[in-house]
MIBA-121765 format. One record per residue (C-alpha): z, x, y. Coordinates in pm, 1 decimal, padded with zeros to 6 digits. Layout:
# MIBA-121765
+----------+----------+----------+
!        z !        x !        y !
+----------+----------+----------+
!        Z !        X !        Y !
...
+----------+----------+----------+
END
This chain:
# MIBA-121765
+----------+----------+----------+
!        z !        x !        y !
+----------+----------+----------+
!  01727.2 !  01043.1 !  01108.2 !
!  01665.9 !  01081.9 !  00736.4 !
!  01430.0 !  01310.3 !  00551.6 !
!  01296.5 !  01137.5 !  00241.4 !
!  01080.7 !  01419.5 !  00108.9 !
!  01183.8 !  01672.7 ! -00151.4 !
!  00955.4 !  01974.9 ! -00137.8 !
!  01143.6 !  02174.8 ! -00398.1 !
!  00929.3 !  02046.6 ! -00684.4 !
!  00597.0 !  02059.4 ! -00501.2 !
!  00405.3 !  02262.7 ! -00758.1 !
!  00469.9 !  02042.2 ! -01063.9 !
!  00437.2 !  01726.3 ! -00856.5 !
!  00109.4 !  01829.2 ! -00691.8 !
! -00050.1 !  02108.6 ! -00896.8 !
! -00382.6 !  02061.8 ! -00718.1 !
! -00215.8 !  02148.0 ! -00384.7 !
! -00032.1 !  02460.5 ! -00500.4 !
! -00296.8 !  02699.0 ! -00363.5 !
! -00364.8 !  02510.7 ! -00042.5 !
! -00267.3 !  02685.6 !  00283.1 !
!  00049.2 !  02559.6 !  00444.7 !
!  00042.5 !  02383.2 !  00779.5 !
!  00320.4 !  02320.3 !  01028.5 !
!  00483.8 !  01980.0 !  00988.3 !
!  00517.8 !  01843.0 !  01340.1 !
!  00858.1 !  01728.7 !  01464.1 !
!  00887.8 !  01351.2 !  01469.6 !
!  00917.9 !  01179.0 !  01807.3 !
!  01205.4 !  00940.7 !  01873.5 !
!  01001.2 !  00631.7 !  01792.1 !
!  00945.2 !  00751.8 !  01432.6 !
!  01304.2 !  00827.1 !  01336.3 !
!  01492.0 !  00593.1 !  01103.9 !
!  01848.5 !  00552.7 !  00982.3 !
!  01961.8 !  00701.4 !  00652.8 !
!  01971.2 !  00451.7 !  00363.2 !
!  02295.2 !  00375.1 !  00182.8 !
!  02421.6 !  00021.8 !  00249.6 !
!  02589.1 ! -00170.4 ! -00037.1 !
!  02281.2 ! -00394.0 ! -00072.1 !
!  02057.6 ! -00084.7 ! -00077.3 !
!  02259.6 !  00050.7 ! -00369.4 !
!  02242.1 ! -00285.5 ! -00546.6 !
!  01862.8 ! -00285.8 ! -00512.1 !
!  01850.7 !  00069.9 ! -00644.2 !
!  02063.1 ! -00028.9 ! -00943.3 !
!  01833.6 ! -00322.0 ! -01033.1 !
!  01529.4 ! -00092.2 ! -01015.2 !
!  01700.8 !  00166.9 ! -01237.5 !
!  01835.8 ! -00084.6 ! -01490.6 !
!  01485.5 ! -00220.5 ! -01547.6 !
!  01330.6 !  00126.0 ! -01573.0 !
!  01083.7 !  00054.9 ! -01292.0 !
!  00901.9 !  00270.3 ! -01038.1 !
!  00877.0 !  00185.4 ! -00667.9 !
!  00624.3 !  00311.2 ! -00418.2 !
!  00913.2 !  00306.8 ! -00169.3 !
!  01055.9 !  00614.0 ! -00342.8 !
!  00743.5 !  00778.9 ! -00481.3 !
!  00556.0 !  00776.6 ! -00150.5 !
!  00863.5 !  00863.1 !  00057.7 !
!  00839.0 !  00549.0 !  00271.9 !
!  01037.5 !  00575.3 !  00597.1 !
!  01129.7 !  00204.8 !  00577.7 !
!  01313.4 !  00222.6 !  00244.3 !
!  01657.7 !  00191.6 !  00404.0 !
!  01564.5 ! -00124.1 !  00592.9 !
!  01370.4 ! -00289.1 !  00308.7 !
!  01613.1 ! -00214.3 !  00026.3 !
!  01900.8 ! -00336.8 !  00241.0 !
!  01721.9 ! -00673.4 !  00227.2 !
!  01647.8 ! -00640.0 ! -00147.6 !
!  01279.0 ! -00593.5 ! -00071.6 !
!  01134.0 ! -00340.5 ! -00316.7 !
!  00764.2 ! -00275.7 ! -00380.3 !
!  00699.3 ! -00207.7 ! -00747.7 !
!  00446.6 !  00054.0 ! -00854.9 !
!  00317.0 ! -00030.5 ! -01200.8 !
!  00143.6 !  00176.0 ! -01470.9 !
!  00368.1 !  00478.3 ! -01427.7 !
!  00439.8 !  00727.7 ! -01153.3 !
!  00153.2 !  00970.4 ! -01224.9 !
! -00180.4 !  00916.3 ! -01047.0 !
! -00521.2 !  01036.3 ! -01165.2 !
! -00637.6 !  01088.5 ! -00807.3 !
! -00534.6 !  01370.1 ! -00575.5 !
! -00555.3 !  01224.8 ! -00225.9 !
! -00463.7 !  01483.2 !  00036.4 !
! -00224.5 !  01249.7 !  00221.7 !
! -00028.7 !  01105.0 ! -00070.6 !
!  00307.6 !  01214.2 ! -00210.6 !
!  00271.8 !  01033.9 ! -00545.9 !
!  00267.5 !  01274.8 ! -00839.8 !
! -00077.3 !  01384.6 ! -00966.0 !
! -00166.9 !  01446.0 ! -01329.5 !
! -00257.8 !  01280.8 ! -01658.6 !
! -00061.8 !  00954.7 ! -01700.3 !
!  00090.5 !  00833.9 ! -02024.5 !
! -00000.9 !  00512.8 ! -02209.4 !
!  00066.6 !  00175.5 ! -02049.4 !
!  00409.2 !  00023.4 ! -02107.0 !
!  00360.5 ! -00319.1 ! -02267.5 !
!  00710.2 ! -00425.5 ! -02165.9 !
!  00663.8 ! -00348.1 ! -01798.4 !
!  00531.3 ! -00693.2 ! -01689.0 !
!  00842.9 ! -00868.7 ! -01823.7 !
!  01075.7 ! -00611.6 ! -01667.0 !
!  00905.3 ! -00648.7 ! -01329.5 !
!  00939.4 ! -01027.3 ! -01355.2 !
!  01309.2 ! -00990.6 ! -01440.5 !
!  01370.2 ! -00754.6 ! -01147.5 !
!  01195.9 ! -00997.7 ! -00910.8 !
!  01430.3 ! -01267.9 ! -01040.3 !
!  01743.1 ! -01053.0 ! -01000.9 !
!  01644.7 ! -00951.7 ! -00647.5 !
!  01574.8 ! -01314.0 ! -00559.0 !
!  01238.4 ! -01227.4 ! -00403.7 !
!  01045.0 ! -01509.7 ! -00240.9 !
!  00749.1 ! -01273.6 ! -00190.6 !
!  00681.9 ! -00961.7 ! -00395.3 !
!  00436.0 ! -00675.3 ! -00348.7 !
!  00296.8 ! -00502.6 ! -00657.3 !
!  00098.2 ! -00180.8 ! -00628.9 !
! -00003.7 !  00090.2 ! -00875.1 !
! -00119.6 !  00443.2 ! -00922.3 !
! -00491.2 !  00499.1 ! -00980.7 !
! -00567.1 !  00487.0 ! -01352.5 !
! -00918.5 !  00629.7 ! -01379.6 !
! -00832.0 !  00716.1 ! -01740.6 !
! -00837.4 !  00347.6 ! -01841.4 !
! -01157.5 !  00159.2 ! -01917.0 !
! -01063.0 ! -00123.8 ! -01680.6 !
! -00864.6 !  00086.9 ! -01433.3 !
! -00552.6 ! -00108.9 ! -01525.0 !
! -00692.5 ! -00449.1 ! -01421.7 !
! -00558.0 ! -00632.8 ! -01727.4 !
! -00214.7 ! -00482.6 ! -01674.3 !
! -00218.6 ! -00606.3 ! -01314.9 !
! -00307.7 ! -00953.6 ! -01442.9 !
! -00029.0 ! -00943.3 ! -01702.1 !
!  00226.4 ! -00848.9 ! -01434.8 !
!  00109.1 ! -01134.3 ! -01209.9 !
!  00127.9 ! -01386.4 ! -01495.7 !
!  00474.8 ! -01265.3 ! -01603.6 !
!  00609.2 ! -01300.5 ! -01248.1 !
!  00459.3 ! -01649.3 ! -01219.5 !
!  00618.3 ! -01757.6 ! -01548.3 !
!  00967.3 ! -01636.8 ! -01456.1 !
!  00952.8 ! -01698.1 ! -01078.9 !
!  00718.4 ! -01991.1 ! -01010.7 !
!  00820.8 ! -02012.8 ! -00643.4 !
!  00761.5 ! -01643.4 ! -00570.5 !
!  00438.2 ! -01557.6 ! -00390.6 !
!  00261.3 ! -01244.4 ! -00508.8 !
!  00081.9 ! -00976.8 ! -00309.5 !
! -00102.8 ! -00697.9 ! -00486.1 !
! -00214.5 ! -00362.8 ! -00347.3 !
! -00477.8 ! -00232.5 ! -00586.1 !
! -00678.8 !  00083.8 ! -00646.2 !
! -01053.3 !  00067.3 ! -00581.9 !
! -01154.3 !  00017.3 ! -00950.4 !
! -01440.6 !  00258.7 ! -00886.1 !
! -01697.3 !  00247.3 ! -01171.0 !
! -01486.2 ! -00013.2 ! -01357.0 !
! -01727.1 ! -00303.2 ! -01400.8 !
! -01556.9 ! -00639.8 ! -01440.4 !
! -01211.7 ! -00510.0 ! -01340.3 !
! -01193.7 ! -00687.0 ! -01006.2 !
! -01283.1 ! -01019.8 ! -01165.2 !
! -00989.6 ! -00988.5 ! -01406.2 !
! -00740.6 ! -00933.7 ! -01124.1 !
! -00875.4 ! -01208.0 ! -00898.0 !
! -00872.7 ! -01454.7 ! -01189.5 !
! -00493.9 ! -01402.4 ! -01216.7 !
! -00465.0 ! -01565.8 ! -00872.5 !
! -00244.1 ! -01338.6 ! -00659.8 !
! -00167.3 ! -01493.7 ! -00321.0 !
! -00273.0 ! -01182.6 ! -00126.7 !
! -00521.9 ! -00916.8 ! -00238.5 !
! -00468.9 ! -00588.7 ! -00053.5 !
! -00675.6 ! -00275.0 ! -00085.8 !
! -00625.2 ! -00001.5 !  00173.0 !
! -00911.6 !  00191.1 !  00329.6 !
! -00650.5 !  00450.7 !  00438.3 !
! -00874.0 !  00622.9 !  00696.0 !
! -01211.5 !  00622.0 !  00870.0 !
! -01522.1 !  00723.1 !  00667.8 !
! -01564.1 !  01064.5 !  00835.1 !
! -01227.2 !  01171.5 !  00687.1 !
! -01286.0 !  01056.1 !  00329.6 !
! -01420.8 !  01385.5 !  00192.9 !
! -01099.3 !  01570.2 !  00280.0 !
! -00839.0 !  01292.9 !  00289.4 !
! -00950.2 !  01058.9 !  00009.2 !
! -01208.5 !  01260.9 ! -00189.1 !
! -01199.8 !  01047.5 ! -00505.1 !
! -01283.6 !  00725.6 ! -00318.5 !
! -01591.5 !  00580.2 ! -00148.3 !
! -01550.9 !  00400.8 !  00184.6 !
! -01825.5 !  00142.4 !  00143.2 !
! -01724.4 !  00072.7 ! -00215.1 !
! -01380.5 ! -00024.5 ! -00082.1 !
! -01538.1 ! -00248.3 !  00184.2 !
! -01751.7 ! -00413.7 ! -00083.4 !
! -01448.0 ! -00461.2 ! -00308.8 !
! -01270.3 ! -00659.7 ! -00036.9 !
! -01584.2 ! -00858.4 !  00038.2 !
! -01627.7 ! -00946.7 ! -00328.7 !
! -01271.8 ! -01080.7 ! -00351.9 !
! -01367.8 ! -01345.7 ! -00095.7 !
! -01687.0 ! -01422.2 ! -00284.9 !
! -01490.9 ! -01473.7 ! -00606.9 !
! -01216.1 ! -01680.1 ! -00440.4 !
! -01269.4 ! -01780.0 ! -00074.8 !
! -00912.6 ! -01916.7 ! -00055.1 !
! -00746.7 ! -01583.7 ! -00136.3 !
! -00600.2 ! -01390.5 !  00155.1 !
! -00733.7 ! -01034.7 !  00183.5 !
! -00570.4 ! -00741.9 !  00352.6 !
! -00637.3 ! -00374.8 !  00422.0 !
! -00462.4 ! -00090.9 !  00599.9 !
! -00521.9 !  00249.1 !  00752.8 !
! -00321.4 !  00545.8 !  00877.3 !
! -00384.9 !  00707.1 !  01214.5 !
! -00302.7 !  01055.0 !  01335.2 !
! -00542.6 !  01224.3 !  01091.1 !
! -00787.9 !  01330.4 !  01361.6 !
! -00988.4 !  01007.6 !  01373.9 !
! -01155.6 !  00897.2 !  01697.6 !
! -01077.5 !  00562.0 !  01858.3 !
! -01437.0 !  00444.2 !  01827.7 !
! -01421.6 !  00515.9 !  01453.0 !
! -01119.0 !  00290.9 !  01417.8 !
! -01295.5 !  00013.5 !  01609.4 !
! -01601.6 !  00044.9 !  01383.2 !
! -01374.6 !  00026.1 !  01078.6 !
! -01234.5 ! -00299.4 !  01217.0 !
! -01588.8 ! -00436.8 !  01240.8 !
! -01660.9 ! -00329.3 !  00883.5 !
! -01351.2 ! -00512.9 !  00758.4 !
! -01437.2 ! -00824.6 !  00956.4 !
! -01787.5 ! -00817.2 !  00805.0 !
! -01607.6 ! -00842.4 !  00468.8 !
! -01401.8 ! -01136.9 !  00603.6 !
! -01069.9 ! -00951.8 !  00566.9 !
! -00780.6 ! -01157.9 !  00704.4 !
! -00506.3 ! -00904.9 !  00770.6 !
! -00515.8 ! -00548.1 !  00905.3 !
! -00227.1 ! -00301.1 !  00906.6 !
! -00228.6 !  00022.7 !  01108.7 !
!  00049.5 !  00279.6 !  01075.7 !
!  00127.4 !  00641.8 !  01159.4 !
!  00040.3 !  00907.4 !  00899.9 !
!  00344.7 !  01117.4 !  00815.3 !
!  00270.6 !  01447.5 !  00644.1 !
!  00480.0 !  01466.1 !  00323.2 !
!  00483.1 !  01846.4 !  00285.6 !
!  00328.1 !  02159.0 !  00432.3 !
!  00067.7 !  02149.6 !  00155.1 !
! -00059.4 !  01800.8 !  00237.6 !
! -00332.1 !  01710.0 !  00483.1 !
! -00214.9 !  01833.2 !  00824.1 !
! -00100.6 !  01572.6 !  01072.6 !
! -00309.3 !  01604.2 !  01389.2 !
! -00093.5 !  01401.7 !  01626.8 !
!  00158.2 !  01121.3 !  01668.0 !
! -00011.0 !  00811.3 !  01803.4 !
!  00194.6 !  00647.4 !  02078.2 !
!  00337.2 !  00294.2 !  02052.7 !
!  00112.5 !  00187.1 !  02341.7 !
! -00196.3 !  00299.6 !  02148.8 !
! -00082.7 !  00096.8 !  01849.4 !
! -00044.2 ! -00209.6 !  02073.7 !
! -00393.6 ! -00152.1 !  02207.3 !
! -00535.9 ! -00140.8 !  01854.4 !
! -00355.7 ! -00467.8 !  01776.1 !
! -00504.7 ! -00635.2 !  02083.9 !
! -00857.7 ! -00527.0 !  01993.8 !
! -00821.6 ! -00621.1 !  01626.2 !
! -00695.5 ! -00967.3 !  01717.4 !
! -00991.6 ! -01014.4 !  01952.4 !
! -01225.6 ! -00915.0 !  01669.2 !
! -01101.5 ! -01208.4 !  01462.9 !
! -00833.4 ! -01087.5 !  01221.7 !
! -00592.9 ! -01369.5 !  01139.6 !
! -00304.7 ! -01123.4 !  01149.7 !
! -00257.5 ! -00764.0 !  01267.5 !
!  00040.6 ! -00534.7 !  01221.8 !
!  00002.0 ! -00215.0 !  01422.2 !
!  00295.3 !  00015.2 !  01493.4 !
!  00413.0 !  00367.7 !  01407.8 !
!  00625.1 !  00248.3 !  01113.3 !
!  00386.4 ! -00020.2 !  00986.1 !
!  00326.6 !  00008.7 !  00612.3 !
!  00134.3 ! -00220.2 !  00376.9 !
!  00439.7 ! -00388.6 !  00229.7 !
!  00669.9 ! -00373.3 !  00532.8 !
!  00774.8 ! -00729.2 !  00628.4 !
!  00519.0 ! -00857.9 !  00376.8 !
!  00700.9 ! -01185.6 !  00315.9 !
!  00727.1 ! -01272.9 !  00684.8 !
!  00364.8 ! -01168.4 !  00735.3 !
!  00250.0 ! -01393.0 !  00450.3 !
!  00416.0 ! -01690.9 !  00617.2 !
!  00237.4 ! -01602.9 !  00941.2 !
! -00094.9 ! -01571.1 !  00755.1 !
! -00057.5 ! -01919.3 !  00609.3 !
!  00037.4 ! -02060.2 !  00949.0 !
! -00266.3 ! -01896.2 !  01111.1 !
! -00496.6 ! -02045.8 !  00849.9 !
! -00344.6 ! -02391.2 !  00890.6 !
! -00379.2 ! -02370.2 !  01267.6 !
! -00744.6 ! -02269.8 !  01232.7 !
! -00813.7 ! -02557.6 !  00992.9 !
! -00639.1 ! -02801.0 !  01224.8 !
! -00845.3 ! -02678.8 !  01517.1 !
+----------+----------+----------+
END
């Protein structure tokens, strides 16, 4: 088992959580534990990320799958810096006032994609509420730079909600990513404490509008469980996503980064995850990934191939 979280710098990393009461971090069950990273390919991936001065959500969010993914040269790039303007209670990404955008970042991301030989790449970002367009143009520039340098690479983006950023979504969709992902993260009853800067139905509408702007674009969303949500709330969330014609749903276990973060309520069993997958498939999602270690970008390339196959099968039928 490997622990990916460094709590020594908690106060500067999360100043808004410094005065929060501490909670007990529950011991992980056997089905959550992962091997420590460190293979030669992992180190090669790390070197490419460092050489190009890039940030990955794999590291910043303390993803448990980093050893597996980086050993396959699968890194998820987090653009627009490593400092987020939001302070979500579940997230381990640093909170604060970000610096200016790096104009050279799109080209460096494109170069790293080329060096890693990625057939499918996932690009995410911090929230940039400080920018007039929420970073939409920067997203578009990264997509266009990757396309220019890696025309065969398919691109998946995981965006913020662009709350109160009129016209931002249109800019990103116009850049034609292959998959547009925006995570709901949790059920609406938990938003006030877990995701206080966001609005549940705004996020649903964002995903719905993507399909209105480009009906051919695959859409995707994900949630965490183990935050105290009820099963019926998860099932209603599925219905809300299907009403927005979302193609792909991911469900994974919430892992509490530190004692100051939102307290984990319980570990959801593998059988419960399988049950959620069965129900979600019956509700009409083209693809569902539901397991304790499921994350938005985990196996994204293989999942994209399955998404395309599901669409082709539906069209053939």
